[in-house]
matplotlib code that plots the C-alpha trace (Angstrom):
import matplotlib.pyplot as plt

x = [6.1, 2.9, 0.7, -0.1, 0.0, -0.7, -4.3, -7.1, -8.5, -6.3, -4.4, -3.7, -6.6, -6.8, -10.7, -11.3, -9.6, -6.6, -4.4, 0.3, 2.3, 5.5, 8.2, 11.2, 13.7, 16.7, 19.4, 19.6, 19.7, 19.1, 16.5, 16.0, 13.6, 9.8, 8.2, 4.0, 2.6, -1.5, -3.8, -5.0, -8.2, -8.2, -8.0, -10.2, -13.5, -15.0, -13.1, -12.5, -9.6, -11.5, -9.2, -6.3, -3.7, -3.9, -1.6, 0.2, 3.9, 6.6, 8.6, 12.2, 12.9, 14.8, 13.4, 8.6, 8.1, 9.6, 5.8, 7.4, 9.9, 12.0, 9.5, 11.6, 9.0, 5.0, 3.7, 0.2, 0.0, -1.8, -4.5, -4.6, -0.4, 0.9, 0.7, 3.8, 5.4, 7.9, 8.3, 12.6, 13.3, 12.0, 14.7]
y = [-17.5, -17.1, -18.4, -23.2, -23.2, -20.6, -21.8, -18.9, -18.9, -20.5, -17.6, -16.3, -13.2, -10.1, -9.9, -6.8, -4.1, -3.2, -6.1, -6.7, -9.2, -9.6, -12.5, -13.2, -13.7, -15.9, -12.9, -8.8, -7.7, -4.5, -5.2, -3.5, -4.3, -5.4, -7.6, -8.5, -11.1, -10.9, -13.3, -11.9, -10.9, -13.1, -15.9, -14.8, -16.5, -12.9, -12.1, -8.8, -8.9, -6.1, -8.4, -7.2, -5.3, -1.9, 0.8, -0.7, 0.4, -1.6, -1.3, -3.4, -3.5, -4.7, -8.5, -9.2, -7.2, -3.3, -1.4, 0.8, 0.1, 1.4, 3.1, 1.7, 2.7, 3.2, 1.3, 1.0, -2.2, -1.4, -3.4, -3.1, -3.9, -7.2, -9.9, -9.1, -6.4, -4.9, -2.0, -0.5, 0.3, 4.1, 5.2]
z = [-12.2, -9.2, -11.7, -12.2, -15.4, -18.6, -20.0, -19.5, -16.9, -14.2, -13.4, -9.0, -9.0, -6.5, -4.7, -6.1, -7.4, -5.6, -4.0, -3.3, -3.7, -2.0, -3.5, -1.4, -2.6, -2.0, -2.0, -3.3, -6.4, -8.4, -10.9, -14.4, -15.1, -14.6, -17.0, -16.9, -18.6, -19.0, -21.9, -25.0, -25.1, -28.4, -26.0, -23.5, -23.2, -23.3, -26.1, -22.8, -20.4, -18.2, -15.3, -16.0, -14.2, -15.0, -13.1, -11.1, -8.5, -7.7, -4.4, -3.9, 0.6, 2.5, 4.5, 3.9, 7.3, 6.0, 6.0, 3.2, 0.4, -2.0, -4.7, -8.7, -10.4, -10.7, -14.3, -16.5, -18.0, -21.4, -22.1, -26.3, -26.0, -25.9, -23.8, -22.2, -22.0, -20.3, -17.9, -16.9, -13.2, -12.9, -9.8]

ax = plt.figure().add_subplot(projection="3d")
ax.plot(x, y, z, "-o")
ax.set_aspect("equal")
plt.show()
């Protein structure tokens, strides 16, 4: 998890409407799926989750300095769906 805890409001947020995250692993992996979790509307203090990610892409990099990686998939997080959603690797 890239956040310190699971309490509403205590999250790792992007400034603005776009951003990126690089996760460095200790060894090369071949992922089969990715999961993304956001609090449900019922736990949101405002009753909405407009801050939840919507469209996102995942790239595989050989190292953190690589400018262009291999596209592993383009996805859409469904704000009406389950809080924890799984997305299979498309490539």
